[in-house]
All heavy atoms as an XYZ file, in Angstrom:
904
protein
N     -19.382    -19.841     11.303
C     -18.678    -19.406     10.159
C     -17.232    -19.711     10.490
O     -16.883    -19.514     11.644
C     -18.830    -17.973      9.925
C     -17.876    -17.385      8.797
S     -18.161    -15.614      8.574
C     -19.942    -15.442      8.377
N     -16.391    -20.087      9.538
C     -15.038    -20.269      9.742
C     -14.180    -19.480      8.735
O     -14.838    -19.243      7.610
C     -14.630    -21.729      9.643
O     -14.888    -22.197      8.319
N     -13.116    -18.965      9.109
C     -12.317    -18.155      8.229
C     -10.801    -18.739      8.183
O     -10.416    -19.302      9.152
C     -12.066    -16.752      8.782
C     -13.432    -15.943      8.655
C     -11.033    -15.929      8.175
C     -13.960    -15.599      7.539
N     -10.277    -18.754      6.857
C      -8.757    -19.020      6.813
C      -8.023    -17.896      6.226
O      -8.821    -17.097      5.469
C      -8.696    -20.348      5.977
C      -9.353    -21.557      6.544
C      -9.277    -22.730      5.413
O      -8.794    -22.598      4.398
O     -10.071    -23.787      5.708
N      -6.920    -17.639      6.555
C      -6.135    -16.591      5.959
C      -4.961    -17.204      5.181
O      -4.290    -18.044      5.713
C      -5.518    -15.701      7.093
C      -4.702    -14.603      6.421
C      -6.635    -15.078      7.922
N      -4.974    -16.964      3.964
C      -3.897    -17.530      3.069
C      -3.245    -16.426      2.251
O      -3.957    -15.660      1.451
C      -4.555    -18.569      2.103
O      -3.606    -19.011      1.286
N      -2.009    -16.103      2.403
C      -1.332    -15.101      1.665
C      -1.973    -13.638      1.913
O      -2.228    -12.988      0.833
C      -1.202    -15.402      0.193
C      -0.288    -16.709      0.068
C      -0.140    -17.051     -1.398
O      -0.978    -16.714     -2.225
N       0.699    -18.039     -1.626
N      -2.458    -13.360      3.104
C      -3.074    -12.196      3.238
C      -4.571    -12.034      2.897
O      -5.125    -11.022      2.986
N      -5.078    -13.086      2.291
C      -6.462    -13.153      1.738
C      -7.408    -14.016      2.599
O      -7.056    -14.997      3.082
C      -6.549    -13.618      0.267
C      -7.860    -13.581     -0.293
C      -7.875    -14.028     -1.667
C      -9.209    -14.096     -2.288
N      -9.302    -14.538     -3.582
N      -8.543    -13.311      3.096
C      -9.370    -14.224      3.795
C     -10.207    -15.106      2.856
O     -10.734    -14.794      1.787
C     -10.527    -13.245      4.344
C     -10.047    -12.325      5.447
C     -11.305    -11.396      5.856
C      -9.551    -12.899      6.668
N     -10.274    -16.381      3.347
C     -11.029    -17.427      2.683
C     -12.154    -18.003      3.595
O     -11.878    -18.158      4.789
C     -10.028    -18.574      2.353
C      -8.968    -18.201      1.389
C     -11.007    -19.739      1.694
C      -7.947    -19.208      1.136
N     -13.345    -17.947      3.055
C     -14.546    -18.401      3.956
C     -15.000    -19.808      3.406
O     -15.791    -19.796      2.504
C     -15.667    -17.336      3.854
C     -15.116    -15.997      4.147
C     -16.759    -17.792      4.748
C     -16.123    -14.850      4.100
N     -14.445    -20.747      3.995
C     -14.743    -22.167      3.608
C     -16.268    -22.623      3.938
O     -16.856    -23.403      3.279
C     -13.786    -23.020      4.287
C     -13.318    -22.294      5.419
C     -13.501    -20.954      5.080
N     -16.763    -21.957      5.072
C     -18.102    -22.480      5.612
C     -18.838    -21.433      6.351
O     -18.354    -20.618      7.125
C     -17.880    -23.713      6.505
C     -19.215    -24.402      6.884
C     -19.007    -25.594      7.772
N     -18.763    -25.110      9.149
C     -17.586    -25.230      9.822
N     -16.644    -25.836      9.122
N     -17.496    -24.843     11.008
N     -20.172    -21.223      5.927
C     -21.070    -20.353      6.718
C     -22.216    -21.290      7.179
O     -22.797    -22.000      6.248
C     -21.503    -19.274      5.891
C     -22.688    -18.424      6.624
C     -20.468    -18.327      5.421
N     -22.664    -21.275      8.318
C     -23.794    -21.926      8.912
C     -24.692    -21.048      9.494
O     -24.386    -20.217     10.361
C     -23.441    -23.110      9.890
C     -22.513    -24.065      9.277
C     -22.253    -25.330     10.066
O     -23.222    -25.741     10.713
O     -21.194    -25.916      9.911
N     -25.971    -21.061      9.046
C     -26.979    -20.088      9.497
C     -28.196    -20.780      9.959
O     -28.687    -21.849      9.325
C     -27.386    -19.078      8.426
O     -26.167    -18.544      7.949
C     -28.233    -18.161      8.958
N     -28.781    -20.457     11.028
C     -30.142    -20.967     11.411
C     -31.192    -19.826     11.206
O     -30.969    -18.660     11.509
C     -30.114    -21.476     12.847
N     -32.351    -20.132     10.895
C     -33.517    -19.209     10.723
C     -34.805    -19.696     11.253
O     -35.068    -20.862     11.060
C     -33.663    -18.686      9.278
C     -34.594    -17.598      9.252
C     -33.958    -19.777      8.463
C     -34.528    -16.776      7.898
N     -35.492    -18.892     11.926
C     -36.875    -19.262     12.404
C     -37.801    -18.256     11.788
O     -37.850    -17.121     12.055
C     -36.935    -19.014     13.878
C     -38.238    -19.553     14.516
N     -39.357    -18.706     14.489
C     -38.611    -20.663     15.033
C     -40.270    -19.317     15.079
N     -39.941    -20.469     15.360
N     -38.523    -18.838     10.701
C     -39.309    -17.965      9.885
C     -40.818    -18.326      9.936
O     -41.640    -17.964      9.209
C     -39.062    -18.113      8.440
O     -39.059    -19.442      7.845
N     -41.097    -19.064     11.074
C     -42.533    -19.510     11.133
C     -42.699    -20.846     10.264
O     -41.799    -21.387      9.956
N     -43.810    -21.076      9.832
C     -44.046    -22.316      8.954
C     -43.349    -21.934      7.673
O     -43.516    -21.024      7.041
C     -45.542    -22.451      8.847
C     -45.862    -23.594      7.796
C     -45.622    -24.875      8.078
C     -46.537    -23.225      6.531
C     -45.876    -25.896      7.231
C     -46.815    -24.334      5.671
C     -46.472    -25.533      5.957
N     -42.503    -22.843      7.212
C     -41.718    -22.847      6.048
C     -42.581    -23.393      4.805
O     -42.565    -24.546      4.672
C     -40.503    -23.480      6.169
N     -43.133    -22.378      4.090
C     -43.961    -22.898      2.986
C     -43.059    -23.399      1.882
O     -43.497    -24.381      1.237
C     -44.807    -21.664      2.534
C     -45.456    -21.987      1.236
C     -45.636    -21.102      3.489
N     -42.011    -22.793      1.660
C     -41.048    -23.311      0.580
C     -39.579    -23.324      1.129
O     -38.755    -22.380      0.981
C     -41.132    -22.263     -0.617
C     -40.454    -22.699     -1.829
O     -39.560    -23.693     -1.766
N     -40.732    -22.233     -2.935
N     -39.229    -24.503      1.830
C     -37.871    -24.535      2.470
C     -36.728    -24.250      1.478
O     -35.644    -23.682      1.838
C     -37.892    -25.884      3.014
C     -39.230    -26.341      3.107
C     -40.010    -25.509      2.047
N     -36.869    -24.872      0.327
C     -35.659    -24.564     -0.711
C     -35.478    -23.049     -0.943
O     -34.350    -22.664     -1.120
C     -35.932    -25.439     -1.888
C     -35.471    -26.849     -1.749
C     -34.071    -27.021     -1.236
O     -33.131    -26.449     -1.704
O     -33.949    -27.783     -0.112
N     -36.605    -22.350     -1.136
C     -36.526    -20.954     -1.399
C     -35.906    -20.106     -0.158
O     -35.115    -19.258     -0.299
C     -37.795    -20.397     -1.657
C     -37.835    -18.943     -1.969
C     -36.972    -18.668     -3.324
N     -36.798    -17.245     -3.407
C     -35.566    -16.733     -3.415
N     -34.516    -17.383     -3.130
N     -35.466    -15.469     -3.441
N     -36.260    -20.595      1.094
C     -35.610    -19.987      2.169
C     -34.189    -20.252      2.339
O     -33.345    -19.324      2.565
C     -36.290    -20.614      3.414
C     -37.844    -20.155      3.562
C     -35.618    -20.125      4.709
C     -38.681    -20.719      4.647
N     -33.673    -21.422      1.927
C     -32.210    -21.834      1.833
C     -31.579    -21.091      0.981
O     -30.491    -20.408      1.163
C     -32.112    -23.205      1.680
C     -32.339    -24.162      2.841
C     -31.880    -25.685      2.558
N     -32.506    -26.463      3.647
C     -33.595    -27.070      3.695
N     -34.464    -26.880      2.685
N     -34.043    -27.746      4.612
N     -32.159    -20.830     -0.337
C     -31.616    -19.960     -1.326
C     -31.430    -18.588     -0.920
O     -30.451    -17.956     -1.027
C     -32.455    -19.914     -2.600
O     -32.480    -21.405     -3.080
N     -32.454    -18.042     -0.187
C     -32.386    -16.632      0.293
C     -31.182    -16.483      1.273
O     -30.454    -15.484      1.340
C     -33.671    -16.208      0.954
C     -33.836    -14.870      1.369
C     -33.910    -13.890      0.205
O     -34.168    -14.245     -0.970
N     -33.507    -12.684      0.555
N     -31.132    -17.478      2.212
C     -30.056    -17.408      3.278
C     -28.665    -17.509      2.609
O     -27.692    -16.786      3.001
C     -30.222    -18.520      4.395
C     -31.605    -18.280      5.041
C     -29.097    -18.449      5.326
C     -31.785    -17.057      5.585
N     -28.461    -18.376      1.557
C     -27.217    -18.392      0.817
C     -26.897    -17.216      0.171
O     -25.784    -16.585      0.307
C     -27.286    -19.589     -0.115
C     -27.385    -21.065      0.478
C     -27.673    -22.163     -0.524
O     -27.760    -21.800     -1.653
O     -27.804    -23.219     -0.017
N     -27.937    -16.627     -0.408
C     -27.669    -15.259     -1.143
C     -27.312    -14.081     -0.065
O     -26.468    -13.313     -0.368
N     -27.870    -14.244      1.083
C     -27.623    -13.225      2.163
C     -26.306    -13.248      2.667
O     -25.665    -12.325      3.024
C     -28.696    -13.464      3.296
N     -25.652    -14.547      2.663
C     -24.272    -14.649      3.049
C     -23.404    -13.972      2.125
O     -22.459    -13.237      2.517
C     -24.019    -16.200      3.258
N     -23.715    -14.111      0.887
C     -22.827    -13.496     -0.304
C     -23.087    -11.976     -0.152
O     -22.017    -11.289     -0.274
C     -23.077    -14.132     -1.641
C     -22.243    -13.353     -2.690
C     -22.729    -15.707     -1.612
N     -24.174    -11.506     -0.081
C     -24.433    -10.118     -0.018
C     -23.915     -9.450      1.128
O     -23.472     -8.339      1.206
C     -25.964     -9.777     -0.127
C     -26.661    -10.183     -1.607
S     -25.722     -9.385     -2.938
C     -26.140     -7.714     -2.744
N     -24.049    -10.196      2.388
C     -23.415     -9.633      3.625
C     -21.920     -9.482      3.473
O     -21.320     -8.569      4.051
N     -21.221    -10.387      2.756
C     -19.724    -10.181      2.305
C     -19.525     -9.028      1.529
O     -18.561     -8.195      1.828
C     -19.337    -11.465      1.619
C     -17.848    -11.517      1.341
C     -16.911    -11.417      2.563
C     -17.512    -12.763      0.486
N     -20.515     -8.661      0.725
C     -20.388     -7.327     -0.088
C     -20.246     -6.043      0.935
O     -19.557     -5.190      0.611
C     -21.661     -7.180     -0.944
C     -21.424     -7.975     -2.167
O     -20.477     -8.461     -2.619
N     -22.666     -8.281     -2.854
N     -21.009     -6.168      1.884
C     -20.869     -5.060      2.884
C     -19.514     -4.854      3.510
O     -19.160     -3.793      4.124
C     -21.954     -5.166      3.999
C     -23.216     -5.102      3.597
O     -23.586     -4.398      2.497
N     -24.304     -5.820      4.105
N     -18.648     -5.913      3.457
C     -17.472     -5.973      4.093
C     -16.383     -5.446      3.084
O     -15.363     -4.910      3.277
C     -17.002     -7.370      4.594
C     -15.701     -7.273      5.390
C     -15.612     -6.776      6.634
C     -14.675     -7.928      4.800
C     -14.423     -6.754      7.279
C     -13.400     -8.049      5.534
C     -13.334     -7.447      6.687
N     -16.537     -5.996      1.731
C     -15.503     -5.686      0.682
C     -15.798     -4.540     -0.123
O     -14.901     -4.012     -0.656
C     -15.304     -6.918     -0.217
C     -16.552     -7.345     -1.073
C     -14.783     -8.224      0.661
C     -16.232     -8.248     -2.104
N     -17.080     -4.123     -0.083
C     -17.448     -2.932     -0.858
C     -17.748     -1.691     -0.071
O     -17.837     -1.810      1.188
N     -17.855     -0.561     -0.842
C     -18.224      0.524     -0.089
C     -19.080      1.488     -0.917
O     -18.837      1.525     -2.171
C     -16.890      1.413      0.308
C     -17.221      2.652      0.943
C     -15.966      3.432      1.285
O     -14.815      2.983      0.892
O     -16.060      4.606      1.852
N     -20.114      2.020     -0.492
C     -20.848      2.963     -1.107
C     -20.511      4.440     -0.535
O     -20.762      4.526      0.636
C     -22.351      2.741     -0.884
C     -22.689      1.469     -1.780
C     -23.201      3.834     -1.615
C     -24.074      0.922     -1.628
N     -19.993      5.360     -1.402
C     -19.763      6.667     -0.756
C     -20.554      7.648     -1.516
O     -21.194      7.373     -2.485
C     -18.314      6.929     -1.163
O     -17.916      6.627     -2.444
N     -20.680      8.825     -0.932
C     -21.633      9.894     -1.320
C     -20.842     11.137     -1.445
O     -19.955     11.543     -0.656
C     -22.768     10.019     -0.400
C     -23.662      8.812     -0.366
C     -23.450      7.718      0.581
C     -24.790      8.632     -1.189
C     -24.102      6.647      0.722
C     -25.552      7.482     -1.085
C     -25.254      6.543     -0.177
N     -21.238     11.933     -2.538
C     -20.639     13.268     -2.739
C     -21.700     14.086     -3.249
O     -22.513     13.646     -4.276
C     -19.394     13.329     -3.643
N     -21.938     15.268     -2.739
C     -22.952     16.154     -3.262
C     -24.394     15.496     -3.324
O     -25.148     15.848     -4.064
C     -22.511     16.644     -4.600
C     -21.378     17.565     -4.618
C     -21.030     17.996     -6.054
C     -19.714     18.662     -5.979
N     -19.418     19.241     -7.430
N     -24.528     14.798     -2.312
C     -26.083     14.082     -2.048
C     -26.263     12.969     -2.995
O     -27.362     12.486     -2.975
N     -25.248     12.510     -3.715
C     -25.450     11.323     -4.449
C     -24.380     10.290     -4.274
O     -23.309     10.473     -3.957
C     -25.360     11.721     -6.103
C     -26.466     12.850     -6.406
C     -26.488     13.044     -7.837
N     -27.000     11.910     -8.409
C     -27.430     11.805     -9.652
N     -27.410     12.799    -10.484
N     -27.850     10.676    -10.101
N     -24.858      8.929     -4.691
C     -23.946      7.919     -4.558
C     -22.884      8.045     -5.690
O     -23.283      8.381     -6.777
C     -24.594      6.649     -4.463
C     -25.270      6.358     -5.728
O     -26.381      6.787     -6.017
O     -24.841      5.431     -6.574
N     -21.610      7.718     -5.297
C     -20.513      7.697     -6.413
C     -20.415      6.431     -7.247
O     -19.752      6.521     -8.102
C     -19.294      8.088     -5.730
C     -19.212      9.419     -4.973
C     -17.910      9.842     -4.247
O     -17.479      8.993     -3.530
O     -17.443     10.951     -4.631
N     -21.035      5.484     -6.585
C     -21.061      4.104     -7.406
C     -22.193      4.023     -8.203
O     -23.254      3.650     -7.661
C     -20.858      3.020     -6.394
C     -19.454      2.878     -5.725
C     -19.301      3.984     -4.670
O     -20.218      4.359     -4.057
N     -18.051      4.394     -4.404
N     -22.179      4.117     -9.529
C     -23.333      4.110    -10.337
C     -23.733      2.788    -10.803
O     -24.998      2.528    -11.097
N     -22.787      1.786    -10.712
C     -23.089      0.542    -11.129
C     -22.037     -0.570    -10.774
O     -21.164     -0.110     -9.892
C     -23.399      0.346    -12.690
C     -24.253     -0.687    -13.105
O     -24.352     -1.708    -12.469
N     -24.946     -0.443    -14.254
N     -22.087     -1.654    -11.139
C     -21.190     -2.722    -10.526
C     -19.777     -2.584    -11.177
O     -18.904     -3.242    -10.814
C     -21.594     -4.079    -10.741
C     -22.864     -4.381     -9.911
C     -24.117     -4.751    -10.567
C     -22.810     -4.403     -8.515
C     -25.225     -4.893     -9.775
C     -23.907     -4.535     -7.780
C     -25.121     -4.902     -8.491
N     -19.491     -1.807    -12.189
C     -18.227     -1.400    -12.673
C     -17.372     -0.748    -11.683
O     -16.092     -0.786    -11.744
C     -18.288     -0.752    -14.057
C     -19.019      0.642    -13.936
O     -19.688      0.915    -12.942
O     -18.740      1.478    -14.801
N     -18.069      0.039    -10.842
C     -17.144      0.739     -9.692
C     -17.538      0.388     -8.359
O     -17.355      1.178     -7.297
C     -17.042      2.249     -9.992
C     -18.425      2.950    -10.031
O     -19.425      2.270     -9.925
N     -18.388      4.164    -10.408
N     -18.320     -0.708     -8.134
C     -18.723     -1.114     -6.762
C     -18.230     -2.595     -6.726
O     -18.912     -3.439     -7.470
C     -20.142     -0.975     -6.526
C     -20.577     -1.578     -5.241
C     -20.281     -1.006     -4.031
C     -21.302     -2.758     -5.123
C     -20.674     -1.449     -2.800
C     -21.719     -3.352     -3.937
C     -21.406     -2.563     -2.759
O     -21.665     -3.173     -1.630
N     -17.252     -2.953     -5.938
C     -16.763     -4.346     -5.908
C     -17.894     -5.188     -5.279
O     -18.438     -4.901     -4.199
C     -15.604     -4.400     -5.098
C     -15.701     -3.095     -4.339
C     -16.449     -2.148     -5.119
N     -18.168     -6.355     -5.951
C     -19.105     -7.375     -5.179
C     -18.377     -8.731     -5.160
O     -17.328     -8.933     -5.752
C     -20.356     -7.611     -6.165
C     -21.203     -6.264     -6.183
C     -20.021     -7.995     -7.548
N     -18.935     -9.541     -4.169
C     -18.258    -10.803     -3.976
C     -18.421    -11.598     -5.226
O     -19.613    -11.873     -5.816
C     -18.966    -11.498     -2.757
N     -17.347    -12.102     -5.587
C     -17.239    -12.961     -6.860
C     -17.041    -14.321     -6.382
O     -16.850    -14.730     -5.179
C     -16.190    -12.542     -7.762
C     -16.342    -11.106     -8.039
C     -16.132    -10.865     -9.653
N     -16.042     -9.528     -9.862
C     -17.093     -8.753    -10.266
N     -18.358     -9.183    -10.288
N     -16.961     -7.466    -10.675
N     -17.143    -15.326     -7.212
C     -17.074    -16.751     -6.811
C     -15.737    -17.135     -6.140
O     -15.749    -17.950     -5.169
C     -17.233    -17.677     -7.958
C     -17.474    -19.138     -7.775
C     -15.939    -17.601     -9.006
C     -18.790    -19.414     -7.164
N     -14.667    -16.292     -6.356
C     -13.350    -16.625     -5.713
C     -13.283    -16.177     -4.320
O     -12.447    -16.612     -3.538
C     -12.140    -16.145     -6.542
C     -12.179    -14.661     -6.611
O     -13.281    -13.993     -6.654
O     -11.137    -14.055     -6.826
N     -14.240    -15.227     -3.798
C     -14.173    -14.864     -2.378
C     -15.548    -15.147     -1.743
O     -15.547    -14.605     -0.595
C     -13.601    -13.355     -2.348
C     -14.469    -12.460     -3.119
O     -15.428    -12.768     -3.765
N     -14.060    -11.168     -3.010
N     -16.418    -15.732     -2.374
C     -17.708    -16.027     -1.823
C     -17.570    -17.313     -0.938
O     -16.568    -18.047     -1.094
C     -18.688    -16.366     -2.877
N     -18.360    -17.440      0.084
C     -18.214    -18.661      0.766
C     -18.366    -19.851      0.093
O     -19.266    -20.021     -0.752
C     -19.494    -18.612      1.973
C     -19.858    -17.043      1.816
C     -19.435    -16.509      0.461
N     -17.603    -20.875      0.385
C     -17.497    -22.143     -0.420
C     -18.743    -23.040     -0.079
O     -19.317    -23.623     -0.955
C     -16.131    -22.859     -0.001
C     -15.032    -21.997     -0.527
C     -16.160    -24.191     -0.717
C     -13.636    -22.459      0.001
N     -19.122    -23.102      1.237
C     -20.281    -23.993      1.516
C     -21.119    -23.181      2.433
O     -20.718    -22.789      3.589
C     -19.692    -25.223      2.185
C     -20.684    -26.296      2.582
O     -21.917    -26.075      2.270
N     -20.275    -27.401      3.177
N     -22.375    -23.040      2.170
C     -23.340    -22.366      3.083
C     -24.527    -23.315      3.460
O     -25.049    -23.944      2.591
C     -23.963    -21.126      2.231
C     -24.971    -20.502      3.202
C     -22.870    -20.099      1.898
N     -24.556    -23.453      4.773
C     -25.660    -24.363      5.207
C     -26.647    -23.575      5.914
O     -26.394    -22.823      6.857
C     -25.026    -25.426      6.085
C     -24.058    -26.339      5.499
C     -23.350    -27.288      6.518
N     -22.351    -27.993      5.844
C     -21.266    -28.467      6.553
N     -21.211    -28.341      7.715
N     -20.413    -29.128      5.836
N     -27.818    -23.704      5.586
C     -29.001    -23.052      6.211
C     -29.932    -24.035      6.888
O     -30.381    -24.903      6.226
C     -29.785    -22.201      5.236
N     -30.064    -23.784      8.193
C     -30.950    -24.684      9.002
C     -32.104    -23.983      9.351
O     -32.152    -22.872      9.815
C     -30.183    -25.059     10.284
C     -28.881    -25.868     10.123
C     -27.638    -25.075     10.074
C     -28.862    -27.050      9.859
C     -26.576    -25.729     10.006
C     -27.595    -27.724      9.635
C     -26.444    -27.106      9.667
O     -25.187    -27.667      9.353
N     -33.365    -24.610      9.016
C     -34.678    -23.990      9.213
C     -35.242    -24.544     10.469
O     -35.385    -25.727     10.504
C     -35.541    -24.192      8.005
C     -34.901    -23.663      6.744
C     -36.998    -23.535      8.290
C     -35.680    -23.994      5.457
N     -35.571    -23.713     11.433
C     -36.182    -24.133     12.673
C     -37.507    -24.866     12.253
O     -38.316    -24.235     11.624
C     -36.387    -23.180     13.718
C     -37.149    -23.489     14.915
C     -35.068    -22.543     14.152
N     -37.741    -26.091     12.654
C     -39.009    -26.746     12.255
C     -40.241    -26.272     13.030
O     -40.052    -26.148     14.229
C     -38.707    -28.319     12.444
O     -39.822    -28.950     12.061
N     -41.219    -26.132     12.240
C     -42.598    -25.667     12.981
C     -43.699    -26.541     12.254
O     -43.529    -26.919     11.107
C     -42.821    -24.276     12.718
C     -41.997    -23.382     13.535
O     -42.047    -23.338     14.737
N     -41.086    -22.515     12.906
N     -44.700    -26.681     12.890
C     -45.876    -27.361     12.295
C     -46.669    -26.351     11.504
O     -46.451    -25.010     11.518
N     -47.567    -26.769     10.696
C     -48.470    -25.864      9.947
C     -49.364    -24.958     10.777
O     -49.965    -24.013     10.228
C     -49.232    -26.735      8.982
O     -50.113    -27.566      9.556
N     -49.521    -25.148     12.102
C     -50.331    -24.365     12.875
C     -49.618    -23.021     13.285
O     -50.156    -22.198     13.928
C     -50.754    -24.994     14.241
C     -49.476    -25.525     14.968
O     -48.429    -25.918     14.476
O     -49.511    -25.470     16.301
N     -48.299    -22.837     12.964
C     -47.526    -21.676     13.277
C     -47.662    -20.862     11.921
O     -47.326    -21.321     10.823
C     -46.056    -22.011     13.604
C     -45.241    -20.686     13.590
C     -46.035    -22.843     14.747
N     -48.007    -19.635     11.970
C     -48.127    -18.730     10.703
C     -46.761    -18.570     10.107
O     -45.669    -18.498     10.805
C     -48.491    -17.499     11.355
C     -48.956    -17.543     12.818
C     -48.281    -18.899     13.235
N     -46.772    -18.498      8.753
C     -45.468    -18.258      7.997
C     -45.183    -16.726      8.369
O     -45.952    -15.773      8.367
C     -45.790    -18.400      6.516
N     -43.855    -16.562      8.582
C     -43.340    -15.177      8.996
C     -42.574    -14.573      7.949
O     -42.357    -13.342      7.934
N     -42.214    -15.301      6.819
C     -41.404    -14.583      5.871
C     -39.927    -14.655      6.129
O     -39.408    -14.943      7.253
N     -39.142    -14.431      5.197
C     -37.729    -14.434      5.292
C     -37.141    -13.092      5.011
O     -36.255    -12.501      5.720
C     -37.023    -15.340      4.360
C     -35.482    -15.390      4.396
C     -37.511    -16.784      4.757
N     -37.508    -12.452      4.072
C     -37.043    -11.003      3.626
C     -35.548    -11.009      3.364
O     -35.027    -11.912      2.584
N     -34.684    -10.060      3.777
C     -33.313     -9.942      3.391
C     -32.598     -9.922      4.677
O     -32.195     -8.951      5.244
C     -33.012     -8.480      2.798
C     -33.744     -8.356      1.353
C     -33.125     -9.235      0.246
O     -31.926     -9.485      0.516
O     -33.736     -9.498     -0.753
N     -32.292    -11.089      5.242
C     -31.648    -11.307      6.560
C     -30.059    -11.173      6.582
O     -29.320    -11.841      7.184
C     -31.966    -12.723      6.967
C     -32.027    -13.398      5.702
C     -32.595    -12.402      4.610
N     -29.460    -10.286      5.774
C     -27.983    -10.243      5.591
C     -27.288     -9.529      6.659
O     -26.177     -9.965      7.041
N     -27.735     -8.615      7.427
C     -26.923     -7.865      8.353
C     -26.241     -8.632      9.461
O     -25.021     -8.411      9.882
C     -27.860     -6.770      8.902
C     -28.867     -6.534      7.878
C     -28.953     -7.834      7.278
N     -26.917     -9.653     10.018
C     -26.153    -10.472     11.005
C     -24.809    -11.142     10.506
O     -23.988    -11.525     11.197
C     -27.142    -11.525     11.499
C     -28.458    -10.989     11.140
C     -28.240    -10.129      9.867
N     -24.641    -11.182      9.119
C     -23.600    -11.830      8.520
C     -22.366    -11.027      8.976
O     -21.413    -11.680      9.227
C     -23.738    -11.891      7.084
C     -22.522    -12.521      6.342
C     -22.449    -13.890      6.189
C     -21.522    -11.713      5.991
C     -21.355    -14.428      5.578
C     -20.340    -12.369      5.334
C     -20.349    -13.714      5.086
N     -22.305     -9.744      9.013
C     -21.147     -8.970      9.251
C     -20.671     -9.311     10.624
O     -19.366     -9.155     10.961
C     -21.423     -7.488      9.114
C     -21.484     -7.011      7.732
C     -21.840     -5.454      7.631
C     -20.164     -7.315      6.842
N     -21.588     -9.346     11.680
C     -21.014     -9.575     13.122
C     -20.395    -10.981     13.066
O     -19.390    -11.100     13.749
C     -22.435     -9.594     13.973
O     -22.938     -8.378     13.861
C     -21.944     -9.950     15.482
N     -20.952    -12.041     12.425
C     -20.341    -13.450     12.373
C     -18.972    -13.322     11.683
O     -17.918    -13.865     12.198
C     -21.289    -14.311     11.741
N     -18.915    -12.500     10.596
C     -17.625    -12.416      9.947
C     -16.507    -11.694     10.816
O     -15.505    -12.089     10.836
C     -17.824    -11.664      8.662
C     -16.625    -11.409      7.700
C     -16.009    -12.637      7.271
C     -17.003    -10.513      6.482
N     -16.977    -10.705     11.425
C     -15.985     -9.947     12.342
C     -15.464    -10.940     13.375
O     -14.285    -10.879     13.652
C     -16.518     -8.746     12.942
C     -16.900     -7.543     11.956
C     -17.507     -6.360     12.523
N     -17.173     -6.059     13.866
C     -17.837     -5.230     14.595
N     -18.682     -4.542     14.168
N     -17.187     -5.046     15.796
N     -16.441    -11.644     14.004
C     -15.961    -12.620     15.013
C     -15.091    -13.719     14.483
O     -14.057    -14.126     15.164
C     -17.170    -13.301     15.731
C     -17.837    -12.209     16.573
O     -17.206    -11.250     17.130
N     -19.100    -12.318     16.857
N     -15.414    -14.195     13.219
C     -14.594    -15.255     12.554
C     -13.097    -14.698     12.276
O     -12.158    -15.358     12.451
C     -15.200    -15.705     11.455
N     -13.080    -13.444     11.787
C     -11.890    -12.832     11.595
C     -11.068    -12.668     12.747
O      -9.797    -12.991     12.818
C     -12.010    -11.380     10.956
C     -12.440    -11.579      9.483
C     -10.658    -10.674     10.977
C     -12.903    -10.309      8.879
N     -11.644    -12.346     13.797
C     -10.907    -12.300     15.142
C     -10.298    -13.560     15.546
O      -9.161    -13.872     15.988
C     -11.850    -11.673     16.301
C     -11.173    -11.802     17.638
C     -10.108    -10.820     17.902
C     -11.528    -12.564     18.597
C      -9.568    -10.791     19.145
C     -11.076    -12.584     19.853
C      -9.980    -11.710     20.106
N     -11.147    -14.654     15.444
C     -10.854    -16.103     15.895
C      -9.658    -16.461     14.959
O      -8.700    -17.242     15.548
C     -11.978    -17.052     15.758
N      -9.523    -16.114     13.675
C      -8.548    -16.550     12.743
C      -7.202    -15.848     12.903
O      -6.184    -16.384     12.823
C      -9.037    -16.595     11.307
N      -7.366    -14.443     13.258
C      -6.242    -13.546     13.252
C      -5.796    -12.918     14.480
O      -4.682    -12.366     14.650
C      -6.395    -12.483     12.118
O      -7.529    -11.491     12.592
C      -6.720    -12.934     10.798
N      -6.789    -12.994     15.439
C      -6.580    -12.229     16.733
C      -6.739    -10.693     16.549
O      -6.590    -10.085     17.580
N      -7.098    -10.255     15.422
C      -7.312     -8.940     15.329
C      -8.798     -8.571     15.213
O      -9.603     -9.063     14.555
C      -6.699     -8.411     13.853
C      -6.899     -6.909     13.600
C      -6.276     -6.494     12.222
O      -5.655     -7.252     11.539
N      -6.421     -5.212     11.904
N      -9.125     -7.591     16.092
C     -10.562     -7.318     16.224
C     -10.851     -6.134     15.212
O     -10.177     -5.179     15.200
C     -10.767     -6.834     17.656
C     -12.226     -6.314     18.017
C     -13.207     -7.429     18.158
N     -12.967     -8.403     19.297
C     -13.585     -9.522     19.392
N     -14.394     -9.866     18.608
N     -13.224    -10.229     20.510
N     -11.979     -6.282     14.561
C     -12.459     -5.311     13.562
C     -13.557     -4.469     14.260
O     -14.452     -5.059     14.692
C     -12.993     -5.991     12.297
C     -12.038     -6.916     11.591
C     -13.454     -4.843     11.229
C     -10.850     -6.193     10.930
N     -13.313     -3.232     14.548
C     -14.242     -2.426     15.339
C     -14.940     -1.414     14.327
O     -16.012     -0.912     14.861
C     -13.546     -1.689     16.416
O     -12.530     -0.852     15.854
N     -14.668     -1.321     13.298
C     -15.257     -0.445     12.426
C     -15.175     -0.816     10.930
O     -14.190     -1.328     10.581
C     -14.741      1.077     12.481
O     -15.372      1.858     11.593
N     -16.251     -0.584     10.156
C     -16.152     -0.970      8.687
C     -15.891      0.374      7.874
O     -15.940      0.377      6.619
C     -17.518     -1.563      8.210
C     -17.733     -2.919      8.817
C     -19.123     -3.489      8.560
C     -16.574     -3.911      8.561
N     -15.693      1.441      8.534
C     -15.440      2.688      7.930
C     -14.080      3.177      8.065
O     -13.530      3.603      9.150
C     -16.430      3.826      8.454
C     -17.890      3.523      8.383
C     -18.535      4.505      9.226
C     -18.290      3.427      7.009
N     -13.206      3.059      7.074
C     -11.711      3.497      7.151
C     -10.944      2.875      8.001
O     -10.402      3.676      8.936
N     -10.705      1.684      7.972
C      -9.727      0.927      8.887
C     -10.489      0.155      9.889
O     -11.571     -0.230      9.815
N      -9.782     -0.175     11.074
C     -10.354     -0.894     12.072
C     -10.526     -0.189     13.340
O     -10.717     -0.526     14.421
C      -9.613     -2.402     12.246
C      -8.153     -2.075     12.658
O      -7.841     -0.979     13.083
N      -7.420     -3.187     12.694
């Protein structure tokens, strides 16, 4: 992943991800899932879900910011580890959480500032 900082805004020009899911029955669907996970992983960085009185305070997308086209990664490349058909298909699921670790490291590489918490500051 690479990060650029322009006028105080983070720009993510490229995300590269590798996945080992066993035999890839539908490689294009796996790539689509990984691309979506990159955008959804970004939501965990820009959005926040808060709770009060045991309920979430964000009822819908009108009060929960989501990654839009202007802050989504520009180019996402997903590399699928090649396996033969003798390896069982393992599935892909929702592999978004590793994105935050990569994003934090890319921010550090671009700015020199280490992000140590996603809750209320760094």
